[in-house]
matplotlib code that plots the C-alpha trace (Angstrom):
import matplotlib.pyplot as plt

x = [122.6, 123.5, 120.0, 118.4, 118.9, 118.4, 114.9, 114.2, 116.7, 114.0, 111.2, 113.7, 114.8, 110.9, 110.3, 112.8, 112.2, 108.2, 109.5, 111.9, 109.0, 106.9, 109.3, 109.9, 106.4, 105.5, 108.4, 107.2, 103.8, 105.7, 107.3, 104.6, 102.0, 104.8, 105.9, 102.2, 101.9, 104.5, 103.6, 100.3, 102.3, 104.3, 101.3, 99.5, 101.8, 102.4, 98.8, 99.2, 102.3, 100.9, 97.5, 99.2, 101.7, 99.0, 97.0, 100.6, 101.8, 101.7, 99.2, 96.6, 97.4, 97.0, 93.3, 92.2, 94.1, 92.6, 88.5, 89.0, 89.5, 87.6]
y = [114.3, 113.2, 114.6, 111.5, 108.4, 109.7, 110.3, 106.6, 105.0, 104.9, 103.6, 100.9, 100.0, 99.9, 97.6, 95.5, 94.9, 94.5, 91.8, 90.1, 90.2, 88.6, 86.0, 85.1, 85.0, 82.8, 80.5, 80.2, 79.3, 76.3, 75.3, 75.4, 73.4, 71.0, 70.3, 69.7, 67.4, 65.6, 65.3, 64.1, 61.5, 60.6, 60.3, 58.0, 55.6, 55.4, 54.3, 51.7, 50.4, 50.1, 48.5, 46.0, 45.3, 44.7, 42.3, 40.0, 40.7, 38.5, 41.0, 39.7, 36.1, 37.2, 38.6, 35.5, 33.5, 35.4, 35.5, 31.8, 31.2, 34.1]
z = [82.0, 85.4, 87.1, 84.8, 86.6, 90.2, 89.1, 87.9, 90.8, 93.5, 90.7, 89.7, 93.1, 94.2, 91.1, 92.5, 96.1, 95.0, 92.3, 95.0, 97.7, 95.1, 94.3, 98.1, 98.6, 95.7, 96.7, 100.3, 99.0, 96.8, 99.1, 101.8, 99.4, 98.8, 101.9, 102.7, 100.0, 101.1, 104.3, 103.1, 101.0, 104.0, 106.4, 103.6, 102.8, 106.6, 107.4, 104.1, 105.4, 109.2, 108.0, 105.6, 108.6, 110.5, 108.4, 108.4, 111.5, 114.5, 116.0, 113.7, 114.6, 118.3, 117.7, 115.7, 118.5, 121.3, 119.6, 119.3, 122.6, 124.4]

ax = plt.figure().add_subplot(projection="3d")
ax.plot(x, y, z, "-o")
ax.set_aspect("equal")
plt.show()
């Protein structure tokens, strides 16, 4: 009876290690995709905001004024 667990212990620990590794890899991929999408969303909103800001800002009026006087 004491010899029975020793036979199966390495297999159980190996499967646990494999599961932990797969879980870590899975979470790493999920985090990687999440941060990449977050970065894309932030960059996209920043571009939209800057374009929106330029359309309303004094730079636009200055460029129009400069082109009229040139």
